[in-house]
N, C-alpha and C positions, 0 to 999 in steps of 0.2 A: 836760682838758675832760671834764665829766660829760655823758654822753649817755643818752637814753631812746629806746626803740623803740616804734613804734606799729604796730598791725595794721590793714590796710585790708581791709574786707570785699570779697570777690571781686566782688560786684555793682557796686561803685564803681570797679573797676579800669579799665573802658572810658572812663569820664568823666575819670579822672585821666590816662590815656594821651592822650586827646584834648587836654586842656589842655597837657600836656607837648609834644605834637607841634606845637601851634599857637603856643606861646610860646617854644620853645627852652630851656625849663627842662630840666635834665639828669636829675634823679632824683626819685623819689617823696619822698624826704627833703627835698630842696630845695623841692619844691612845697608840702609841708606847712609848712615854715618860712616861706615867703613868705606863704601864706594866714594863718598864725597872726600874723605880725608886722603885716601890712597890714589884716586884717579881724577880728582877735581882739576888740578893744574893741567893734566894731560888733555882733559876735555876742553878747557879754555883754549889751549894752544891749537887743538884740532879744529875747533870752530872758527878760530881766527885765521886758519890756513897755515899755521906754523908747523904742522906735523908733530912728530914725537921727538924730534931732534933738538 
């Protein structure tokens, strides 16, 4: 399996920990993967000005 690492800016750690604690997600890597898979397309559309429709 080919893996990549991401660096989380320290100022976002509390928000990530809050999400982990409230959802039962176990790791920052798992959180990132879930966000990427579930919201990645929406993010791209939003940044390109396409909105959520």
